[in-house]
Structures are given as C-alpha cells and as structure tokens.
All heavy atoms as a GROMACS GRO file, in nm:
protein
  596
    1MET      N    1  -4.117  -1.781   1.624
    1MET     CA    2  -3.995  -1.811   1.696
    1MET      C    3  -4.025  -1.861   1.835
    1MET      O    4  -3.985  -1.803   1.933
    1MET     CB    5  -3.910  -1.685   1.706
    1MET     CG    6  -3.784  -1.690   1.625
    1MET     SD    7  -3.682  -1.544   1.656
    1MET     CE    8  -3.563  -1.621   1.759
    2ASP      N    9  -4.093  -1.966   1.851
    2ASP     CA   10  -4.126  -2.029   1.979
    2ASP      C   11  -4.185  -1.932   2.080
    2ASP      O   12  -4.150  -1.932   2.197
    2ASP     CB   13  -4.004  -2.096   2.040
    2ASP     CG   14  -3.951  -2.211   1.955
    2ASP    OD1   15  -4.007  -2.234   1.848
    2ASP    OD2   16  -3.856  -2.276   1.997
    3GLY      N   17  -4.270  -1.841   2.037
    3GLY     CA   18  -4.337  -1.750   2.128
    3GLY      C   19  -4.258  -1.627   2.163
    3GLY      O   20  -4.302  -1.546   2.243
    4PHE      N   21  -4.138  -1.610   2.112
    4PHE     CA   22  -4.060  -1.491   2.138
    4PHE      C   23  -4.089  -1.385   2.032
    4PHE      O   24  -4.091  -1.413   1.914
    4PHE     CB   25  -3.908  -1.521   2.136
    4PHE     CG   26  -3.863  -1.607   2.250
    4PHE    CD1   27  -3.830  -1.740   2.231
    4PHE    CD2   28  -3.851  -1.554   2.379
    4PHE    CE1   29  -3.787  -1.818   2.336
    4PHE    CE2   30  -3.808  -1.632   2.483
    4PHE     CZ   31  -3.776  -1.765   2.462
    5ASP      N   32  -4.108  -1.264   2.078
    5ASP     CA   33  -4.124  -1.153   1.986
    5ASP      C   34  -3.989  -1.084   1.977
    5ASP      O   35  -3.942  -1.023   2.072
    5ASP     CB   36  -4.232  -1.056   2.039
    5ASP     CG   37  -4.252  -0.938   1.946
    5ASP    OD1   38  -4.190  -0.933   1.838
    5ASP    OD2   39  -4.330  -0.848   1.982
    6VAL      N   40  -3.923  -1.097   1.861
    6VAL     CA   41  -3.789  -1.045   1.843
    6VAL      C   42  -3.785  -0.895   1.866
    6VAL      O   43  -3.693  -0.844   1.930
    6VAL     CB   44  -3.736  -1.081   1.701
    6VAL    CG1   45  -3.599  -1.019   1.677
    6VAL    CG2   46  -3.729  -1.230   1.683
    7ASN      N   47  -3.884  -0.824   1.819
    7ASN     CA   48  -3.887  -0.678   1.838
    7ASN      C   49  -3.896  -0.643   1.986
    7ASN      O   50  -3.832  -0.550   2.033
    7ASN     CB   51  -4.003  -0.616   1.762
    7ASN     CG   52  -3.983  -0.623   1.611
    7ASN    OD1   53  -3.870  -0.620   1.563
    7ASN    ND2   54  -4.092  -0.634   1.537
    8GLU      N   55  -3.975  -0.719   2.059
    8GLU     CA   56  -3.990  -0.693   2.202
    8GLU      C   57  -3.859  -0.724   2.275
    8GLU      O   58  -3.815  -0.647   2.362
    8GLU     CB   59  -4.102  -0.780   2.259
    8GLU     CG   60  -4.130  -0.756   2.406
    8GLU     CD   61  -4.243  -0.842   2.457
    8GLU    OE1   62  -4.340  -0.865   2.382
    8GLU    OE2   63  -4.232  -0.888   2.572
    9LEU      N   64  -3.793  -0.836   2.240
    9LEU     CA   65  -3.665  -0.869   2.301
    9LEU      C   66  -3.560  -0.763   2.271
    9LEU      O   67  -3.481  -0.724   2.356
    9LEU     CB   68  -3.616  -1.005   2.251
    9LEU     CG   69  -3.694  -1.127   2.300
    9LEU    CD1   70  -3.646  -1.253   2.230
    9LEU    CD2   71  -3.683  -1.142   2.450
   10PHE      N   72  -3.558  -0.715   2.147
   10PHE     CA   73  -3.464  -0.612   2.107
   10PHE      C   74  -3.488  -0.484   2.185
   10PHE      O   75  -3.394  -0.420   2.233
   10PHE     CB   76  -3.474  -0.587   1.956
   10PHE     CG   77  -3.369  -0.494   1.904
   10PHE    CD1   78  -3.240  -0.540   1.879
   10PHE    CD2   79  -3.398  -0.361   1.880
   10PHE    CE1   80  -3.143  -0.454   1.831
   10PHE    CE2   81  -3.302  -0.274   1.833
   10PHE     CZ   82  -3.173  -0.321   1.808
   11ALA      N   83  -3.613  -0.447   2.201
   11ALA     CA   84  -3.649  -0.325   2.273
   11ALA      C   85  -3.607  -0.334   2.420
   11ALA      O   86  -3.573  -0.233   2.481
   11ALA     CB   87  -3.799  -0.298   2.262
   12GLU      N   88  -3.608  -0.453   2.476
   12GLU     CA   89  -3.571  -0.473   2.616
   12GLU      C   90  -3.423  -0.509   2.632
   12GLU      O   91  -3.380  -0.550   2.740
   12GLU     CB   92  -3.658  -0.582   2.677
   12GLU     CG   93  -3.805  -0.543   2.684
   12GLU     CD   94  -3.891  -0.656   2.737
   12GLU    OE1   95  -3.836  -0.754   2.791
   12GLU    OE2   96  -4.014  -0.645   2.726
   13ASN      N   97  -3.347  -0.494   2.523
   13ASN     CA   98  -3.205  -0.528   2.524
   13ASN      C   99  -3.178  -0.674   2.556
   13ASN      O  100  -3.077  -0.709   2.617
   13ASN     CB  101  -3.125  -0.439   2.618
   13ASN     CG  102  -3.123  -0.295   2.574
   13ASN    OD1  103  -3.118  -0.267   2.454
   13ASN    ND2  104  -3.130  -0.203   2.667
   14CYS      N  105  -3.267  -0.760   2.518
   14CYS     CA  106  -3.248  -0.903   2.532
   14CYS      C  107  -3.219  -0.958   2.392
   14CYS      O  108  -3.309  -0.962   2.308
   14CYS     CB  109  -3.372  -0.971   2.590
   14CYS     SG  110  -3.414  -0.913   2.755
   15PHE      N  111  -3.099  -0.997   2.368
   15PHE     CA  112  -3.062  -1.044   2.235
   15PHE      C  113  -3.048  -1.196   2.233
   15PHE      O  114  -3.021  -1.258   2.336
   15PHE     CB  115  -2.930  -0.980   2.192
   15PHE     CG  116  -2.936  -0.829   2.192
   15PHE    CD1  117  -2.877  -0.756   2.292
   15PHE    CD2  118  -3.004  -0.762   2.092
   15PHE    CE1  119  -2.884  -0.618   2.294
   15PHE    CE2  120  -3.010  -0.624   2.092
   15PHE     CZ  121  -2.951  -0.552   2.194
   16LEU      N  122  -3.068  -1.251   2.119
   16LEU     CA  123  -3.051  -1.394   2.103
   16LEU      C  124  -2.902  -1.429   2.117
   16LEU      O  125  -2.816  -1.350   2.080
   16LEU     CB  126  -3.102  -1.439   1.966
   16LEU     CG  127  -3.251  -1.412   1.941
   16LEU    CD1  128  -3.287  -1.447   1.797
   16LEU    CD2  129  -3.335  -1.493   2.037
   17PRO      N  130  -2.868  -1.546   2.170
   17PRO     CA  131  -2.728  -1.583   2.191
   17PRO      C  132  -2.643  -1.578   2.064
   17PRO      O  133  -2.527  -1.543   2.068
   17PRO     CB  134  -2.734  -1.726   2.244
   17PRO     CG  135  -2.873  -1.744   2.293
   17PRO     CD  136  -2.959  -1.649   2.216
   18CYS      N  137  -2.702  -1.610   1.951
   18CYS     CA  138  -2.624  -1.616   1.827
   18CYS      C  139  -2.584  -1.478   1.775
   18CYS      O  140  -2.493  -1.465   1.695
   18CYS     CB  141  -2.700  -1.692   1.720
   18CYS     SG  142  -2.854  -1.612   1.671
   19ILE      N  143  -2.648  -1.372   1.822
   19ILE     CA  144  -2.620  -1.238   1.772
   19ILE      C  145  -2.478  -1.195   1.809
   19ILE      O  146  -2.407  -1.136   1.729
   19ILE     CB  147  -2.723  -1.136   1.825
   19ILE    CG1  148  -2.857  -1.161   1.758
   19ILE    CG2  149  -2.677  -0.992   1.799
   19ILE    CD1  150  -2.969  -1.076   1.809
   20GLY      N  151  -2.432  -1.229   1.928
   20GLY     CA  152  -2.299  -1.190   1.971
   20GLY      C  153  -2.189  -1.275   1.911
   20GLY      O  154  -2.072  -1.246   1.926
   21GLU      N  155  -2.222  -1.384   1.842
   21GLU     CA  156  -2.121  -1.475   1.788
   21GLU      C  157  -2.077  -1.439   1.646
   21GLU      O  158  -1.989  -1.502   1.592
   21GLU     CB  159  -2.176  -1.618   1.789
   21GLU     CG  160  -2.204  -1.668   1.930
   21GLU     CD  161  -2.272  -1.803   1.930
   21GLU    OE1  162  -2.282  -1.865   1.823
   21GLU    OE2  163  -2.314  -1.847   2.037
   22VAL      N  164  -2.137  -1.340   1.588
   22VAL     CA  165  -2.103  -1.302   1.451
   22VAL      C  166  -1.971  -1.227   1.453
   22VAL      O  167  -1.955  -1.129   1.524
   22VAL     CB  168  -2.214  -1.215   1.387
   22VAL    CG1  169  -2.172  -1.170   1.249
   22VAL    CG2  170  -2.343  -1.292   1.383
   23GLU      N  171  -1.875  -1.277   1.376
   23GLU     CA  172  -1.744  -1.213   1.368
   23GLU      C  173  -1.718  -1.172   1.224
   23GLU      O  174  -1.720  -1.254   1.134
   23GLU     CB  175  -1.635  -1.310   1.413
   23GLU     CG  176  -1.498  -1.251   1.415
   23GLU     CD  177  -1.394  -1.350   1.463
   23GLU    OE1  178  -1.427  -1.436   1.545
   23GLU    OE2  179  -1.280  -1.340   1.418
   24VAL      N  180  -1.694  -1.045   1.205
   24VAL     CA  181  -1.668  -0.994   1.072
   24VAL      C  182  -1.517  -0.992   1.051
   24VAL      O  183  -1.444  -0.930   1.127
   24VAL     CB  184  -1.726  -0.852   1.054
   24VAL    CG1  185  -1.693  -0.797   0.917
   24VAL    CG2  186  -1.875  -0.853   1.078
   25LYS      N  187  -1.471  -1.064   0.948
   25LYS     CA  188  -1.329  -1.070   0.918
   25LYS      C  189  -1.301  -0.981   0.798
   25LYS      O  190  -1.373  -0.988   0.699
   25LYS     CB  191  -1.286  -1.213   0.888
   25LYS     CG  192  -1.300  -1.306   1.006
   25LYS     CD  193  -1.253  -1.444   0.974
   25LYS     CE  194  -1.272  -1.537   1.094
   25LYS     NZ  195  -1.228  -1.672   1.066
   26PRO      N  196  -1.196  -0.900   0.806
   26PRO     CA  197  -1.164  -0.815   0.691
   26PRO      C  198  -1.116  -0.901   0.574
   26PRO      O  199  -1.049  -1.002   0.593
   26PRO     CB  200  -1.051  -0.725   0.742
   26PRO     CG  201  -0.995  -0.799   0.859
   26PRO     CD  202  -1.106  -0.881   0.917
   27GLN      N  203  -1.152  -0.860   0.455
   27GLN     CA  204  -1.110  -0.931   0.335
   27GLN      C  205  -0.965  -0.898   0.304
   27GLN      O  206  -0.923  -0.783   0.317
   27GLN     CB  207  -1.199  -0.891   0.217
   27GLN     CG  208  -1.345  -0.933   0.233
   27GLN     CD  209  -1.360  -1.084   0.237
   27GLN    OE1  210  -1.293  -1.156   0.167
   27GLN    NE2  211  -1.450  -1.131   0.323
   28PRO      N  212  -0.886  -1.000   0.265
   28PRO     CA  213  -0.746  -0.972   0.231
   28PRO      C  214  -0.737  -0.884   0.106
   28PRO      O  215  -0.819  -0.893   0.016
   28PRO     CB  216  -0.687  -1.110   0.205
   28PRO     CG  217  -0.803  -1.198   0.175
   28PRO     CD  218  -0.921  -1.139   0.249
   29VAL      N  219  -0.635  -0.799   0.106
   29VAL     CA  220  -0.613  -0.711  -0.007
   29VAL      C  221  -0.524  -0.784  -0.107
   29VAL      O  222  -0.417  -0.834  -0.072
   29VAL     CB  223  -0.544  -0.580   0.038
   29VAL    CG1  224  -0.514  -0.492  -0.082
   29VAL    CG2  225  -0.632  -0.508   0.139
   30ILE      N  226  -0.569  -0.796  -0.229
   30ILE     CA  227  -0.493  -0.863  -0.333
   30ILE      C  228  -0.398  -0.762  -0.396
   30ILE      O  229  -0.440  -0.657  -0.442
   30ILE     CB  230  -0.585  -0.925  -0.440
   30ILE    CG1  231  -0.675  -1.030  -0.376
   30ILE    CG2  232  -0.504  -0.983  -0.555
   30ILE    CD1  233  -0.780  -1.086  -0.469
   31GLN      N  234  -0.271  -0.796  -0.394
   31GLN     CA  235  -0.171  -0.707  -0.452
   31GLN      C  236  -0.119  -0.770  -0.580
   31GLN      O  237  -0.078  -0.885  -0.582
   31GLN     CB  238  -0.055  -0.684  -0.356
   31GLN     CG  239  -0.095  -0.611  -0.230
   31GLN     CD  240   0.024  -0.590  -0.138
   31GLN    OE1  241   0.131  -0.645  -0.158
   31GLN    NE2  242   0.002  -0.513  -0.032
   32ARG      N  243  -0.121  -0.696  -0.684
   32ARG     CA  244  -0.067  -0.741  -0.812
   32ARG      C  245   0.075  -0.689  -0.826
   32ARG      O  246   0.102  -0.571  -0.805
   32ARG     CB  247  -0.152  -0.688  -0.927
   32ARG     CG  248  -0.299  -0.722  -0.913
   32ARG     CD  249  -0.330  -0.849  -0.986
   32ARG     NE  250  -0.474  -0.872  -0.980
   32ARG     CZ  251  -0.526  -0.989  -0.952
   32ARG    NH1  252  -0.448  -1.091  -0.928
   32ARG    NH2  253  -0.655  -1.005  -0.950
   33LYS      N  254   0.169  -0.779  -0.857
   33LYS     CA  255   0.308  -0.741  -0.872
   33LYS      C  256   0.348  -0.755  -1.019
   33LYS      O  257   0.299  -0.844  -1.089
   33LYS     CB  258   0.398  -0.829  -0.786
   33LYS     CG  259   0.372  -0.814  -0.637
   33LYS     CD  260   0.465  -0.901  -0.557
   33LYS     CE  261   0.439  -0.885  -0.408
   33LYS     NZ  262   0.532  -0.964  -0.329
   34SER      N  263   0.440  -0.673  -1.058
   34SER     CA  264   0.489  -0.681  -1.195
   34SER      C  265   0.578  -0.804  -1.211
   34SER      O  266   0.630  -0.859  -1.114
   34SER     CB  267   0.567  -0.555  -1.232
   34SER     OG  268   0.691  -0.554  -1.162
   35LEU      N  269   0.596  -0.844  -1.335
   35LEU     CA  270   0.681  -0.960  -1.362
   35LEU      C  271   0.825  -0.933  -1.316
   35LEU      O  272   0.890  -1.022  -1.260
   35LEU     CB  273   0.678  -0.992  -1.512
   35LEU     CG  274   0.758  -1.115  -1.556
   35LEU    CD1  275   0.712  -1.240  -1.482
   35LEU    CD2  276   0.746  -1.134  -1.705
   36ASP      N  277   0.873  -0.812  -1.336
   36ASP     CA  278   1.009  -0.778  -1.292
   36ASP      C  279   1.025  -0.791  -1.141
   36ASP      O  280   1.126  -0.841  -1.093
   36ASP     CB  281   1.045  -0.635  -1.335
   36ASP     CG  282   1.062  -0.622  -1.485
   36ASP    OD1  283   1.091  -0.725  -1.551
   36ASP    OD2  284   1.047  -0.510  -1.537
   37THR      N  285   0.923  -0.750  -1.067
   37THR     CA  286   0.926  -0.762  -0.921
   37THR      C  287   0.928  -0.908  -0.880
   37THR      O  288   1.005  -0.947  -0.792
   37THR     CB  289   0.805  -0.690  -0.860
   37THR    OG1  290   0.807  -0.553  -0.898
   37THR    CG2  291   0.804  -0.702  -0.708
   38LEU      N  292   0.845  -0.989  -0.944
   38LEU     CA  293   0.840  -1.131  -0.911
   38LEU      C  294   0.972  -1.201  -0.944
   38LEU      O  295   1.019  -1.284  -0.866
   38LEU     CB  296   0.725  -1.198  -0.986
   38LEU     CG  297   0.584  -1.157  -0.942
   38LEU    CD1  298   0.480  -1.216  -1.036
   38LEU    CD2  299   0.557  -1.198  -0.800
   39VAL      N  300   1.033  -1.166  -1.056
   39VAL     CA  301   1.161  -1.226  -1.094
   39VAL      C  302   1.268  -1.186  -0.992
   39VAL      O  303   1.350  -1.270  -0.951
   39VAL     CB  304   1.201  -1.184  -1.237
   39VAL    CG1  305   1.345  -1.222  -1.268
   39VAL    CG2  306   1.107  -1.248  -1.339
   40ALA      N  307   1.268  -1.061  -0.949
   40ALA     CA  308   1.365  -1.015  -0.849
   40ALA      C  309   1.345  -1.090  -0.717
   40ALA      O  310   1.444  -1.131  -0.653
   40ALA     CB  311   1.352  -0.865  -0.829
   41GLU      N  312   1.221  -1.107  -0.675
   41GLU     CA  313   1.193  -1.180  -0.552
   41GLU      C  314   1.237  -1.325  -0.564
   41GLU      O  315   1.290  -1.384  -0.469
   41GLU     CB  316   1.045  -1.170  -0.516
   41GLU     CG  317   1.002  -1.033  -0.470
   41GLU     CD  318   0.854  -1.022  -0.439
   41GLU    OE1  319   0.781  -1.122  -0.458
   41GLU    OE2  320   0.811  -0.914  -0.397
   42LEU      N  321   1.215  -1.383  -0.680
   42LEU     CA  322   1.256  -1.521  -0.703
   42LEU      C  323   1.408  -1.535  -0.697
   42LEU      O  324   1.461  -1.631  -0.642
   42LEU     CB  325   1.204  -1.570  -0.839
   42LEU     CG  326   1.224  -1.716  -0.872
   42LEU    CD1  327   1.159  -1.805  -0.767
   42LEU    CD2  328   1.167  -1.746  -1.009
   43GLU      N  329   1.479  -1.436  -0.749
   43GLU     CA  330   1.626  -1.436  -0.745
   43GLU      C  331   1.675  -1.431  -0.601
   43GLU      O  332   1.770  -1.500  -0.564
   43GLU     CB  333   1.680  -1.318  -0.826
   43GLU     CG  334   1.828  -1.321  -0.846
   43GLU     CD  335   1.877  -1.437  -0.932
   43GLU    OE1  336   1.802  -1.486  -1.018
   43GLU    OE2  337   1.992  -1.480  -0.910
   44VAL      N  338   1.612  -1.350  -0.518
   44VAL     CA  339   1.648  -1.342  -0.375
   44VAL      C  340   1.627  -1.478  -0.308
   44VAL      O  341   1.712  -1.526  -0.233
   44VAL     CB  342   1.567  -1.232  -0.304
   44VAL    CG1  343   1.583  -1.238  -0.154
   44VAL    CG2  344   1.607  -1.095  -0.357
   45ILE      N  345   1.516  -1.541  -0.338
   45ILE     CA  346   1.486  -1.673  -0.281
   45ILE      C  347   1.591  -1.775  -0.327
   45ILE      O  348   1.642  -1.854  -0.247
   45ILE     CB  349   1.344  -1.719  -0.319
   45ILE    CG1  350   1.241  -1.630  -0.250
   45ILE    CG2  351   1.322  -1.865  -0.283
   45ILE    CD1  352   1.100  -1.647  -0.301
   46LYS      N  353   1.625  -1.772  -0.456
   46LYS     CA  354   1.726  -1.862  -0.511
   46LYS      C  355   1.860  -1.842  -0.439
   46LYS      O  356   1.926  -1.940  -0.402
   46LYS     CB  357   1.742  -1.838  -0.661
   46LYS     CG  358   1.842  -1.926  -0.728
   46LYS     CD  359   1.850  -1.890  -0.876
   46LYS     CE  360   1.991  -1.913  -0.924
   46LYS     NZ  361   2.021  -1.848  -1.049
   47ASN      N  362   1.899  -1.717  -0.419
   47ASN     CA  363   2.025  -1.689  -0.350
   47ASN      C  364   2.022  -1.738  -0.205
   47ASN      O  365   2.121  -1.789  -0.154
   47ASN     CB  366   2.056  -1.539  -0.354
   47ASN     CG  367   2.092  -1.492  -0.494
   47ASN    OD1  368   2.132  -1.571  -0.580
   47ASN    ND2  369   2.075  -1.364  -0.519
   48ASN      N  370   1.908  -1.722  -0.140
   48ASN     CA  371   1.894  -1.771  -0.002
   48ASN      C  372   1.908  -1.922   0.003
   48ASN      O  373   1.972  -1.976   0.094
   48ASN     CB  374   1.760  -1.728   0.058
   48ASN     CG  375   1.755  -1.581   0.091
   48ASN    OD1  376   1.857  -1.515   0.103
   48ASN    ND2  377   1.634  -1.529   0.106
   49ILE      N  378   1.850  -1.992  -0.094
   49ILE     CA  379   1.859  -2.138  -0.098
   49ILE      C  380   2.004  -2.180  -0.119
   49ILE      O  381   2.054  -2.272  -0.053
   49ILE     CB  382   1.767  -2.196  -0.207
   49ILE    CG1  383   1.621  -2.179  -0.166
   49ILE    CG2  384   1.798  -2.343  -0.233
   49ILE    CD1  385   1.521  -2.212  -0.275
   50GLU      N  386   2.074  -2.111  -0.210
   50GLU     CA  387   2.215  -2.145  -0.235
   50GLU      C  388   2.299  -2.120  -0.111
   50GLU      O  389   2.388  -2.200  -0.078
   50GLU     CB  390   2.267  -2.065  -0.355
   50GLU     CG  391   2.208  -2.111  -0.486
   50GLU     CD  392   2.248  -2.023  -0.605
   50GLU    OE1  393   2.319  -1.922  -0.584
   50GLU    OE2  394   2.205  -2.055  -0.717
   51GLU      N  395   2.274  -2.012  -0.039
   51GLU     CA  396   2.347  -1.983   0.084
   51GLU      C  397   2.319  -2.089   0.190
   51GLU      O  398   2.410  -2.135   0.260
   51GLU     CB  399   2.308  -1.845   0.136
   51GLU     CG  400   2.385  -1.803   0.259
   51GLU     CD  401   2.344  -1.665   0.310
   51GLU    OE1  402   2.302  -1.581   0.228
   51GLU    OE2  403   2.354  -1.644   0.431
   52ILE      N  404   2.196  -2.131   0.201
   52ILE     CA  405   2.159  -2.235   0.298
   52ILE      C  406   2.226  -2.367   0.263
   52ILE      O  407   2.277  -2.437   0.351
   52ILE     CB  408   2.005  -2.250   0.305
   52ILE    CG1  409   1.943  -2.126   0.371
   52ILE    CG2  410   1.966  -2.377   0.381
   52ILE    CD1  411   1.794  -2.117   0.358
   53LYS      N  412   2.231  -2.400   0.135
   53LYS     CA  413   2.299  -2.524   0.093
   53LYS      C  414   2.447  -2.518   0.126
   53LYS      O  415   2.505  -2.618   0.170
   53LYS     CB  416   2.279  -2.547  -0.057
   53LYS     CG  417   2.142  -2.597  -0.094
   53LYS     CD  418   2.133  -2.620  -0.244
   53LYS     CE  419   1.995  -2.672  -0.282
   53LYS     NZ  420   1.986  -2.696  -0.427
   54ALA      N  421   2.511  -2.401   0.106
   54ALA     CA  422   2.653  -2.386   0.138
   54ALA      C  423   2.675  -2.403   0.288
   54ALA      O  424   2.771  -2.469   0.331
   54ALA     CB  425   2.704  -2.250   0.091
   55ARG      N  426   2.591  -2.344   0.369
   55ARG     CA  427   2.602  -2.359   0.515
   55ARG      C  428   2.581  -2.504   0.556
   55ARG      O  429   2.650  -2.556   0.645
   55ARG     CB  430   2.501  -2.270   0.586
   55ARG     CG  431   2.533  -2.123   0.580
   55ARG     CD  432   2.431  -2.041   0.654
   55ARG     NE  433   2.459  -1.900   0.645
   55ARG     CZ  434   2.386  -1.808   0.702
   55ARG    NH1  435   2.279  -1.841   0.774
   55ARG    NH2  436   2.418  -1.681   0.690
   56GLU      N  437   2.484  -2.569   0.494
   56GLU     CA  438   2.456  -2.709   0.524
   56GLU      C  439   2.578  -2.796   0.492
   56GLU      O  440   2.616  -2.882   0.571
   56GLU     CB  441   2.335  -2.756   0.444
   56GLU     CG  442   2.292  -2.898   0.473
   56GLU     CD  443   2.173  -2.940   0.390
   56GLU    OE1  444   2.161  -2.896   0.274
   56GLU    OE2  445   2.092  -3.016   0.442
   57TRP      N  446   2.643  -2.771   0.376
   57TRP     CA  447   2.762  -2.845   0.337
   57TRP      C  448   2.873  -2.823   0.439
   57TRP      O  449   2.939  -2.917   0.484
   57TRP     CB  450   2.808  -2.799   0.198
   57TRP     CG  451   2.930  -2.871   0.150
   57TRP    CD1  452   2.936  -2.990   0.085
   57TRP    CD2  453   3.065  -2.826   0.164
   57TRP    NE1  454   3.066  -3.023   0.058
   57TRP    CE2  455   3.149  -2.923   0.105
   57TRP    CE3  456   3.123  -2.713   0.220
   57TRP    CZ2  457   3.287  -2.911   0.102
   57TRP    CZ3  458   3.262  -2.701   0.217
   57TRP    CH2  459   3.342  -2.799   0.158
   58HIS      N  460   2.892  -2.697   0.480
   58HIS     CA  461   2.996  -2.663   0.577
   58HIS      C  462   2.970  -2.732   0.712
   58HIS      O  463   3.061  -2.790   0.773
   58HIS     CB  464   3.004  -2.512   0.594
   58HIS     CG  465   3.112  -2.467   0.685
   58HIS    ND1  466   3.245  -2.474   0.653
   58HIS    CD2  467   3.108  -2.415   0.810
   58HIS    CE1  468   3.318  -2.429   0.754
   58HIS    NE2  469   3.237  -2.392   0.850
   59LEU      N  470   2.846  -2.727   0.758
   59LEU     CA  471   2.810  -2.791   0.885
   59LEU      C  472   2.828  -2.942   0.876
   59LEU      O  473   2.870  -3.007   0.973
   59LEU     CB  474   2.668  -2.754   0.926
   59LEU     CG  475   2.648  -2.611   0.973
   59LEU    CD1  476   2.499  -2.582   0.993
   59LEU    CD2  477   2.726  -2.584   1.099
   60ASP      N  478   2.795  -3.000   0.761
   60ASP     CA  479   2.812  -3.143   0.742
   60ASP      C  480   2.960  -3.181   0.755
   60ASP      O  481   2.994  -3.281   0.818
   60ASP     CB  482   2.757  -3.184   0.605
   60ASP     CG  483   2.760  -3.335   0.586
   60ASP    OD1  484   2.714  -3.407   0.677
   60ASP    OD2  485   2.808  -3.379   0.479
   61LYS      N  486   3.050  -3.100   0.695
   61LYS     CA  487   3.194  -3.126   0.705
   61LYS      C  488   3.242  -3.112   0.849
   61LYS      O  489   3.321  -3.194   0.898
   61LYS     CB  490   3.272  -3.031   0.614
   61LYS     CG  491   3.248  -3.054   0.467
   61LYS     CD  492   3.292  -3.193   0.428
   61LYS     CE  493   3.261  -3.218   0.282
   61LYS     NZ  494   3.274  -3.358   0.245
   62LEU      N  495   3.195  -3.008   0.919
   62LEU     CA  496   3.234  -2.991   1.060
   62LEU      C  497   3.187  -3.109   1.145
   62LEU      O  498   3.260  -3.157   1.232
   62LEU     CB  499   3.177  -2.860   1.115
   62LEU     CG  500   3.240  -2.732   1.064
   62LEU    CD1  501   3.164  -2.612   1.119
   62LEU    CD2  502   3.387  -2.724   1.104
   63LEU      N  503   3.066  -3.156   1.120
   63LEU     CA  504   3.013  -3.270   1.195
   63LEU      C  505   3.094  -3.396   1.167
   63LEU      O  506   3.126  -3.473   1.258
   63LEU     CB  507   2.865  -3.293   1.160
   63LEU     CG  508   2.793  -3.403   1.236
   63LEU    CD1  509   2.794  -3.374   1.385
   63LEU    CD2  510   2.651  -3.417   1.186
   64LYS      N  511   3.133  -3.413   1.041
   64LYS     CA  512   3.214  -3.529   1.003
   64LYS      C  513   3.350  -3.522   1.075
   64LYS      O  514   3.397  -3.623   1.129
   64LYS     CB  515   3.234  -3.532   0.852
   64LYS     CG  516   3.311  -3.651   0.803
   64LYS     CD  517   3.322  -3.649   0.651
   64LYS     CE  518   3.406  -3.766   0.603
   64LYS     NZ  519   3.425  -3.764   0.458
   65PHE      N  520   3.413  -3.405   1.075
   65PHE     CA  521   3.540  -3.390   1.145
   65PHE      C  522   3.524  -3.416   1.294
   65PHE      O  523   3.610  -3.476   1.358
   65PHE     CB  524   3.599  -3.251   1.124
   65PHE     CG  525   3.652  -3.226   0.985
   65PHE    CD1  526   3.640  -3.102   0.928
   65PHE    CD2  527   3.714  -3.328   0.913
   65PHE    CE1  528   3.689  -3.078   0.800
   65PHE    CE2  529   3.763  -3.305   0.786
   65PHE     CZ  530   3.751  -3.180   0.729
   66HIS      N  531   3.413  -3.370   1.350
   66HIS     CA  532   3.388  -3.390   1.493
   66HIS      C  533   3.373  -3.538   1.526
   66HIS      O  534   3.427  -3.587   1.626
   66HIS     CB  535   3.263  -3.313   1.535
   66HIS     CG  536   3.225  -3.332   1.678
   66HIS    ND1  537   3.297  -3.276   1.782
   66HIS    CD2  538   3.124  -3.403   1.734
   66HIS    CE1  539   3.240  -3.312   1.897
   66HIS    NE2  540   3.136  -3.388   1.870
   67LYS      N  541   3.300  -3.610   1.442
   67LYS     CA  542   3.275  -3.753   1.468
   67LYS      C  543   3.399  -3.838   1.441
   67LYS      O  544   3.431  -3.928   1.517
   67LYS     CB  545   3.160  -3.803   1.381
   67LYS     CG  546   3.025  -3.757   1.427
   67LYS     CD  547   2.916  -3.815   1.338
   67LYS     CE  548   2.778  -3.773   1.384
   67LYS     NZ  549   2.674  -3.827   1.295
   68GLU      N  550   3.468  -3.810   1.332
   68GLU     CA  551   3.578  -3.897   1.290
   68GLU      C  552   3.716  -3.842   1.330
   68GLU      O  553   3.814  -3.915   1.324
   68GLU     CB  554   3.575  -3.914   1.138
   68GLU     CG  555   3.448  -3.979   1.089
   68GLU     CD  556   3.436  -3.982   0.936
   68GLU    OE1  557   3.533  -3.943   0.868
   68GLU    OE2  558   3.331  -4.025   0.886
   69GLY      N  559   3.722  -3.719   1.364
   69GLY     CA  560   3.851  -3.657   1.390
   69GLY      C  561   3.914  -3.617   1.258
   69GLY      O  562   3.875  -3.665   1.152
   70ILE      N  563   4.010  -3.532   1.263
   70ILE     CA  564   4.078  -3.490   1.142
   70ILE      C  565   4.184  -3.593   1.110
   70ILE      O  566   4.277  -3.617   1.188
   70ILE     CB  567   4.141  -3.350   1.159
   70ILE    CG1  568   4.031  -3.248   1.189
   70ILE    CG2  569   4.220  -3.311   1.034
   70ILE    CD1  570   4.084  -3.109   1.220
   71ALA      N  571   4.169  -3.659   0.997
   71ALA     CA  572   4.263  -3.763   0.956
   71ALA      C  573   4.366  -3.705   0.862
   71ALA      O  574   4.330  -3.640   0.763
   71ALA     CB  575   4.187  -3.877   0.888
   72PHE      N  576   4.492  -3.727   0.893
   72PHE     CA  577   4.601  -3.682   0.805
   72PHE      C  578   4.651  -3.802   0.728
   72PHE      O  579   4.689  -3.902   0.786
   72PHE     CB  580   4.714  -3.617   0.887
   72PHE     CG  581   4.671  -3.492   0.957
   72PHE    CD1  582   4.639  -3.491   1.092
   72PHE    CD2  583   4.662  -3.373   0.887
   72PHE    CE1  584   4.600  -3.376   1.156
   72PHE    CE2  585   4.622  -3.256   0.951
   72PHE     CZ  586   4.591  -3.259   1.086
   73HIS      N  587   4.656  -3.793   0.600
   73HIS     CA  588   4.700  -3.905   0.519
   73HIS      C  589   4.835  -3.879   0.464
   73HIS      O  590   4.881  -3.787   0.421
   73HIS     CB  591   4.603  -3.931   0.403
   73HIS     CG  592   4.469  -3.973   0.454
   73HIS    ND1  593   4.401  -4.079   0.402
   73HIS    CD2  594   4.387  -3.926   0.552
   73HIS    CE1  595   4.285  -4.094   0.462
   73HIS    NE2  596   4.276  -4.001   0.555
   0.00000   0.00000   0.00000
C-alpha cells in the first residue's frame, strides 16, 4: 500500500479516508399482505379517485360559471 503499514496506522488512530465514508443502510422489511387486504386497499383507492373526479367536475363547472357568468335561458 505505497509504503503505509495499515496495522501501524490503525494502532496510531490514523485511518484511511475511505474508512469513514462507509454508510450502512438498513434493509427494507418486506411485508406480505393477504389478497383480502389488497382488495380492500384497492377499493379505498378507487373511492378516492371517484371522489377526486367528482370534485374536479364540480370545480370545472364553477370555473365555467366564473368565466362565462350564469346564463339564464
């Protein structure tokens, strides 16, 4: 190692620069869900999408009324 004795450096508390750069990341925990749980979660997502679409439709109508005014025929 270019004339460096690693054991001697370690004994003198002189560490190589790369030693402090090691970062240990925890491994993610894999969770297995039952089919019933997944279907229930999917139903919640579906309901949220439907609610968002209804709000979007309502906001679109309000914006149209704001731009064009309320027309009475």
